[in-house]
Structures are given as C-alpha cells and as structure tokens.
Backbone as JSON Lines, residues from 0, in Angstrom:
{"i":0,"aa":"M","n":[-28.75,6.12,-11.75],"ca":[-28.28,5.74,-10.45],"c":[-27.4,6.85,-9.91]}
{"i":1,"aa":"E","n":[-27.56,7.17,-8.63],"ca":[-26.79,8.24,-8.0],"c":[-26.23,7.78,-6.66]}
{"i":2,"aa":"L","n":[-25.06,8.32,-6.3],"ca":[-24.45,8.05,-5.01],"c":[-23.61,9.26,-4.63]}
{"i":3,"aa":"T","n":[-23.76,9.74,-3.4],"ca":[-22.97,10.87,-2.91],"c":[-21.85,10.35,-2.02]}
{"i":4,"aa":"V","n":[-20.63,10.84,-2.3],"ca":[-19.44,10.42,-1.55],"c":[-18.59,11.64,-1.21]}
{"i":5,"aa":"K","n":[-17.64,11.44,-0.31],"ca":[-16.64,12.47,-0.01],"c":[-15.3,12.04,-0.59]}
{"i":6,"aa":"I","n":[-14.63,13.0,-1.21],"ca":[-13.33,12.73,-1.83],"c":[-12.26,12.64,-0.75]}
{"i":7,"aa":"K","n":[-11.42,11.63,-0.88],"ca":[-10.26,11.5,0.0],"c":[-9.03,11.5,-0.9]}
{"i":8,"aa":"L","n":[-8.21,12.53,-0.79],"ca":[-7.07,12.65,-1.7],"c":[-5.88,11.8,-1.29]}
{"i":9,"aa":"G","n":[-5.57,11.68,-0.03],"ca":[-4.45,10.86,0.4],"c":[-3.13,11.39,-0.1]}
{"i":10,"aa":"D","n":[-2.18,10.48,-0.34],"ca":[-0.81,10.85,-0.69],"c":[-0.54,10.95,-2.18]}
{"i":11,"aa":"T","n":[-1.41,10.38,-3.02],"ca":[-1.19,10.41,-4.46],"c":[-1.42,11.82,-5.0]}
{"i":12,"aa":"P","n":[-0.51,12.31,-5.86],"ca":[-0.71,13.65,-6.44],"c":[-2.07,13.78,-7.12]}
{"i":13,"aa":"T","n":[-2.71,14.9,-6.92],"ca":[-4.06,15.13,-7.41],"c":[-4.17,14.94,-8.92]}
{"i":14,"aa":"M","n":[-3.26,15.49,-9.69],"ca":[-3.34,15.41,-11.16],"c":[-3.28,13.95,-11.62]}
{"i":15,"aa":"R","n":[-2.43,13.17,-11.01],"ca":[-2.31,11.76,-11.38],"c":[-3.61,11.02,-11.07]}
{"i":16,"aa":"R","n":[-4.21,11.28,-9.93],"ca":[-5.46,10.62,-9.56],"c":[-6.59,11.02,-10.48]}
{"i":17,"aa":"I","n":[-6.64,12.3,-10.84],"ca":[-7.7,12.77,-11.74],"c":[-7.57,12.11,-13.11]}
{"i":18,"aa":"A","n":[-6.35,12.04,-13.63],"ca":[-6.12,11.41,-14.94],"c":[-6.49,9.93,-14.88]}
{"i":19,"aa":"K","n":[-6.11,9.25,-13.8],"ca":[-6.44,7.83,-13.64],"c":[-7.95,7.63,-13.57]}
{"i":20,"aa":"T","n":[-8.64,8.52,-12.88],"ca":[-10.09,8.43,-12.75],"c":[-10.78,8.61,-14.09]}
{"i":21,"aa":"A","n":[-10.39,9.63,-14.84],"ca":[-10.99,9.88,-16.16],"c":[-10.74,8.7,-17.09]}
{"i":22,"aa":"Q","n":[-9.53,8.16,-17.06],"ca":[-9.18,7.03,-17.92],"c":[-10.02,5.8,-17.54]}
{"i":23,"aa":"R","n":[-10.14,5.53,-16.26],"ca":[-10.92,4.36,-15.81],"c":[-12.4,4.51,-16.16]}
{"i":24,"aa":"M","n":[-12.96,5.7,-15.99],"ca":[-14.37,5.92,-16.29],"c":[-14.65,5.78,-17.78]}
{"i":25,"aa":"S","n":[-13.66,6.07,-18.61],"ca":[-13.82,5.94,-20.07],"c":[-14.01,4.5,-20.51]}
{"i":26,"aa":"E","n":[-13.67,3.56,-19.65],"ca":[-13.83,2.15,-19.98],"c":[-15.29,1.67,-19.85]}
{"i":27,"aa":"F","n":[-16.14,2.47,-19.22],"ca":[-17.54,2.09,-19.04],"c":[-18.38,2.6,-20.21]}
{"i":28,"aa":"K","n":[-19.41,1.84,-20.55],"ca":[-20.32,2.24,-21.63],"c":[-21.3,3.32,-21.17]}
{"i":29,"aa":"S","n":[-21.63,3.32,-19.89],"ca":[-22.6,4.27,-19.34],"c":[-22.06,5.69,-19.35]}
{"i":30,"aa":"Q","n":[-22.98,6.62,-19.37],"ca":[-22.63,8.03,-19.17],"c":[-22.37,8.17,-17.67]}
{"i":31,"aa":"V","n":[-21.23,8.78,-17.31],"ca":[-20.88,8.95,-15.9],"c":[-20.6,10.43,-15.66]}
{"i":32,"aa":"L","n":[-21.32,11.0,-14.71],"ca":[-21.2,12.42,-14.4],"c":[-20.85,12.59,-12.92]}
{"i":33,"aa":"L","n":[-20.23,13.73,-12.6],"ca":[-20.0,14.12,-11.21],"c":[-20.66,15.47,-11.0]}
{"i":34,"aa":"R","n":[-21.36,15.61,-9.88],"ca":[-22.04,16.88,-9.59],"c":[-21.6,17.38,-8.22]}
{"i":35,"aa":"R","n":[-21.27,18.66,-8.19],"ca":[-20.98,19.36,-6.95],"c":[-21.75,20.67,-6.99]}
{"i":36,"aa":"G","n":[-22.74,20.78,-6.13],"ca":[-23.58,21.98,-6.16],"c":[-24.3,22.08,-7.48]}
{"i":37,"aa":"D","n":[-24.14,23.21,-8.17],"ca":[-24.82,23.39,-9.45],"c":[-23.92,23.09,-10.65]}
{"i":38,"aa":"I","n":[-22.77,22.49,-10.39],"ca":[-21.83,22.14,-11.46],"c":[-21.89,20.63,-11.71]}
{"i":39,"aa":"T","n":[-22.12,20.23,-12.96],"ca":[-22.12,18.83,-13.34],"c":[-21.14,18.66,-14.49]}
{"i":40,"aa":"V","n":[-20.23,17.67,-14.34],"ca":[-19.2,17.46,-15.36],"c":[-19.16,16.0,-15.79]}
{"i":41,"aa":"N","n":[-18.61,15.78,-16.96],"ca":[-18.41,14.44,-17.5],"c":[-17.22,13.8,-16.77]}
{"i":42,"aa":"A","n":[-17.44,12.69,-16.09],"ca":[-16.38,12.02,-15.33],"c":[-15.36,11.33,-16.23]}
{"i":43,"aa":"K","n":[-15.62,11.28,-17.53],"ca":[-14.68,10.69,-18.47],"c":[-13.75,11.74,-19.05]}
{"i":44,"aa":"S","n":[-13.94,12.99,-18.67],"ca":[-13.18,14.12,-19.2],"c":[-12.2,14.66,-18.16]}
{"i":45,"aa":"L","n":[-10.93,14.65,-18.51],"ca":[-9.91,15.19,-17.62],"c":[-10.2,16.65,-17.29]}
{"i":46,"aa":"M","n":[-10.53,17.42,-18.31],"ca":[-10.81,18.85,-18.09],"c":[-12.07,19.04,-17.24]}
{"i":47,"aa":"G","n":[-13.06,18.19,-17.47],"ca":[-14.27,18.26,-16.66],"c":[-13.97,18.02,-15.19]}
{"i":48,"aa":"L","n":[-13.2,16.97,-14.91],"ca":[-12.86,16.66,-13.52],"c":[-12.02,17.76,-12.9]}
{"i":49,"aa":"L","n":[-11.08,18.31,-13.66],"ca":[-10.26,19.41,-13.14],"c":[-11.1,20.64,-12.81]}
{"i":50,"aa":"S","n":[-12.15,20.88,-13.58],"ca":[-12.98,22.06,-13.36],"c":[-13.73,22.0,-12.04]}
{"i":51,"aa":"L","n":[-13.85,20.82,-11.44],"ca":[-14.48,20.71,-10.12],"c":[-13.58,21.2,-9.0]}
{"i":52,"aa":"A","n":[-12.27,21.36,-9.29],"ca":[-11.28,21.76,-8.29],"c":[-11.4,20.87,-7.05]}
{"i":53,"aa":"P","n":[-11.19,19.56,-7.23],"ca":[-11.39,18.63,-6.11],"c":[-10.43,18.88,-4.96]}
{"i":54,"aa":"H","n":[-10.93,18.71,-3.76],"ca":[-10.08,18.82,-2.57],"c":[-10.56,17.81,-1.53]}
{"i":55,"aa":"D","n":[-9.69,17.52,-0.6],"ca":[-9.97,16.51,0.41],"c":[-11.22,16.86,1.21]}
{"i":56,"aa":"G","n":[-12.1,15.9,1.34],"ca":[-13.33,16.08,2.11],"c":[-14.49,16.68,1.33]}
{"i":57,"aa":"M","n":[-14.28,17.03,0.07],"ca":[-15.34,17.62,-0.75],"c":[-16.37,16.56,-1.1]}
{"i":58,"aa":"G","n":[-17.64,16.88,-0.95],"ca":[-18.72,15.97,-1.31],"c":[-19.11,16.13,-2.76]}
{"i":59,"aa":"V","n":[-19.29,15.01,-3.45],"ca":[-19.73,15.0,-4.85],"c":[-20.77,13.9,-5.03]}
{"i":60,"aa":"T","n":[-21.62,14.08,-6.01],"ca":[-22.6,13.06,-6.35],"c":[-22.21,12.43,-7.67]}
{"i":61,"aa":"I","n":[-22.11,11.11,-7.67],"ca":[-21.81,10.35,-8.88],"c":[-23.15,9.99,-9.51]}
{"i":62,"aa":"I","n":[-23.28,10.26,-10.8],"ca":[-24.51,9.97,-11.53],"c":[-24.13,9.13,-12.75]}
{"i":63,"aa":"A","n":[-24.79,8.0,-12.93],"ca":[-24.51,7.15,-14.09],"c":[-25.82,6.67,-14.7]}
{"i":64,"aa":"H","n":[-25.81,6.61,-16.04],"ca":[-26.97,6.13,-16.8],"c":[-26.45,5.2,-17.89]}
{"i":65,"aa":"G","n":[-26.98,3.97,-17.92],"ca":[-26.59,3.05,-18.96],"c":[-26.51,1.63,-18.46]}
{"i":66,"aa":"E","n":[-26.05,0.76,-19.35],"ca":[-26.1,-0.67,-19.06],"c":[-25.17,-1.14,-17.95]}
{"i":67,"aa":"D","n":[-24.07,-0.44,-17.72],"ca":[-23.16,-0.83,-16.64],"c":[-23.06,0.26,-15.57]}
{"i":68,"aa":"E","n":[-24.17,0.95,-15.35],"ca":[-24.17,2.09,-14.42],"c":[-23.8,1.71,-12.99]}
{"i":69,"aa":"A","n":[-24.27,0.57,-12.51],"ca":[-23.96,0.16,-11.13],"c":[-22.46,-0.06,-10.95]}
{"i":70,"aa":"Q","n":[-21.84,-0.72,-11.91],"ca":[-20.4,-0.95,-11.84],"c":[-19.63,0.36,-11.93]}
{"i":71,"aa":"A","n":[-20.09,1.27,-12.79],"ca":[-19.42,2.57,-12.94],"c":[-19.49,3.38,-11.65]}
{"i":72,"aa":"V","n":[-20.65,3.4,-11.03],"ca":[-20.81,4.16,-9.78],"c":[-19.94,3.55,-8.68]}
{"i":73,"aa":"C","n":[-19.94,2.24,-8.56],"ca":[-19.11,1.58,-7.54],"c":[-17.63,1.85,-7.74]}
{"i":74,"aa":"E","n":[-17.17,1.78,-8.99],"ca":[-15.77,2.02,-9.28],"c":[-15.39,3.48,-9.04]}
{"i":75,"aa":"M","n":[-16.26,4.41,-9.44],"ca":[-15.98,5.82,-9.21],"c":[-15.92,6.11,-7.71]}
{"i":76,"aa":"A","n":[-16.84,5.55,-6.95],"ca":[-16.82,5.73,-5.49],"c":[-15.52,5.2,-4.9]}
{"i":77,"aa":"R","n":[-15.09,4.04,-5.36],"ca":[-13.83,3.46,-4.86],"c":[-12.66,4.36,-5.17]}
{"i":78,"aa":"L","n":[-12.6,4.88,-6.4],"ca":[-11.49,5.75,-6.79],"c":[-11.47,7.04,-5.97]}
{"i":79,"aa":"L","n":[-12.65,7.59,-5.7],"ca":[-12.71,8.86,-4.98],"c":[-12.46,8.71,-3.48]}
{"i":80,"aa":"E","n":[-12.83,7.56,-2.94],"ca":[-12.74,7.37,-1.49],"c":[-11.47,6.66,-1.03]}
{"i":81,"aa":"E","n":[-10.69,6.12,-1.95],"ca":[-9.55,5.31,-1.52],"c":[-8.37,6.12,-0.98]}
{"i":82,"aa":"G","n":[-8.2,7.36,-1.45],"ca":[-7.17,8.22,-0.89],"c":[-5.79,7.82,-1.1]}
C-alpha cells in the first residue's frame, strides 16, 4: 500500500517529531518505508528518517507491507501532515 503526502512541520521541534514518528511506526507489525525521489528509508529508524532531511512542504511516499499496513499508512500520514 502506498500514499503520497506533504510534510507539515508546524511548531513542534523537528527532532522531537522525527523521534515520535519512528517510535510510533515501531508499534506496527508491517514494514513501513518512506520514499523521497530515489531515497527509501525505514520509517521505524530514527537515523533513516533523519537521512531524508525533512522540511516543510516536502513530498514523501509512505509504503507499507504487512498485516496492519492500512493502519500504518494512515497513522504515518497523520503524523506527517498534522504539523
């Protein structure tokens, strides 16, 4: 399952949001990835998410495979878009 969204950073410090996102994604059984251009990273990895150098308005594709993939994609989209 795939979904493309735009990141909204808002007022929360970027490092805190990235750590929260990686921690939340680790709760899902499915493999969850983020892709930007030709870079694909593990969304459960703090270092992976940091390597994307996220910024406000950046488009990313959420990719999930597994038994709870729909829930993982929806939650990742919510975390990235809530700002």
